[in-house]
KOLVEX-915017 format. One record per residue (C-alpha): x negated, y negated, z negated; residue in one letter. Coordinates in steps of 0.2 Angstrom, whole numbers, plus 5000, padded with zeros to 4 digits. Layout:
BEGIN
XYZa/...
This chain:
BEGIN
485546914781v/483746974783g/482646954799a/481847124798g/482047274810p/483947304805a/484447114805g/483647064821v/484247224830t/486047194824a/485847014830a/485247074847f/486647194849c/487947064844l/487246934856a/487247054870r/489147074866e/489346884867g/489446844848y/488646684841q/487446754828t/486346674815t/485046764805v/484546704787f/482846754781e/482246734763k/480346734768l/479446594778p/479146724792v/480246824803m/480047014805g/480347074787g/479247224783m/478647224801m/477847064797a/477447074778v/477347264775g/476447334791i/474647264791p/474147154806e/472847284812y/474247404815r/475547284822l/474747124830p/475846974825r/475846914843d/476747064849i/478047054835l/478246864838a/478646904857a/479947034853e/480846914841i/480646774853q/481546874866g/483046894854i/483046704850q/483046674869d/484746764870m/485446624859g/485146704841v/484746574828e/483546634815i/483346524799i/481946564787t/481646504769d/483546544765v/483946654750a/485646744749f/486446714732g/485446554730e/485446444746d/486946524754i/488346634747t/489746734754l/490946594750e/489846464758s/489646564774l/491546584775k/491746394773k/490546374788e/491646484799g/490646644799y/491846794802a/490746934797a/489146974787l/487847104789f/486747134775m/484947184780a/483947144765v/482547274767g/481447364754l/480347234748h/480047304730r/478647434726g/478947574714r/478247564697k/477247704689l/478047674671n/476347714663i/475347624649e/474447474655g/475347444672e/475547264668e/473747224666l/472847094677p/472047184691g/473347324692a/474247274708l/475847334716n/475547394734g/477047324743v/476747154734e/474847164739f/475247184757l/476547054757r/475346924749d/473946964762v/475146944776a/475746774770l/474046714768g/474046714749n/472346744740e/472246914733v/470646954724p/470147144726v/468347144719g/467147274726k/467747434718k/469547484720l/470647634717v/472247654727v/473547774719i/474647864732g/474547974746g/475747894759g/475647774773n/475747624762v/474347684751a/473247704766v/473747524772d/473247454756v/471547544756a/471147484774l/471847304771t/470747294755a/469247354765k/469547204777r/469647094762l/467947144756g/468147294745a/466747414747q/466947564736d/468847624739i/469547784732s/471247844736l/471947954722v/473548054725c/474548194717l/474648294733e/473348424741k/472648364757r/473848464768e/475348394757e/474948214758m/476448114765p/475347994776a/475248034794w/473748144799d/473048004810y/473147884796e/472147994785i/470848024798d/470747834800e/470547814782a/469147944781l/468247864797e/468247694788e/467447764772g/468847784761i/468647924748t/470148034746i/470348124729i/471748244729n/472848334715s/472648194702l/473948074695g/473747924684p/474047944665k/473647774659s/472747614664f/471347574652l/471147394645e/469547294640k/469647114634e/471347094642g/470947164659k/471047324668l/469447424665a/469847594671g/471147734674i/471447894665e/471948034677l/472748204674k/472748354685r/474248394696c/474448584698t/476048574709a/476948444718v/478448534725f/478848664711d/
């Protein structure tokens, strides 16, 4: 269950040992977070498709649009003759900040944002955008938003520049593409005006690791 990195790798290893293997995937595309978490500019879809096709050519069947617990269950799989189940459901939920105003229209979840863009769903970002976070996902969100037309993008994170969890080359890429990085600040609340996101109140972070 799950056609992401763990699921297709398990299927590959099982097929190599001679087992008949089926992979069920909830999303309409194969690849899991490789397809809907890593932006296309970092992992071209033709390369991903070729890798998965190689596994399918070994006899692995991959069926999309099938949700475990809804379309299939442990009992239904047993009745169909499956002898073993490997759960590879992935990490498709983004973290919540648990601050005031987080549910306002215009306050987007990073993981969901990347998934919607990857699936071709319309995601309005406007011209001015703030991205909260200092990791690789935050950088991916910022650079993806830029490719969608956002022009003034600030990335705000708790960490100092040398403490940021994003890889150094990703930070360099963000700076090269005109992303403004603001360090040592964290969100206190989202501000609302007429039912929509109107701003963010930030607070100073004096230490991340102490």
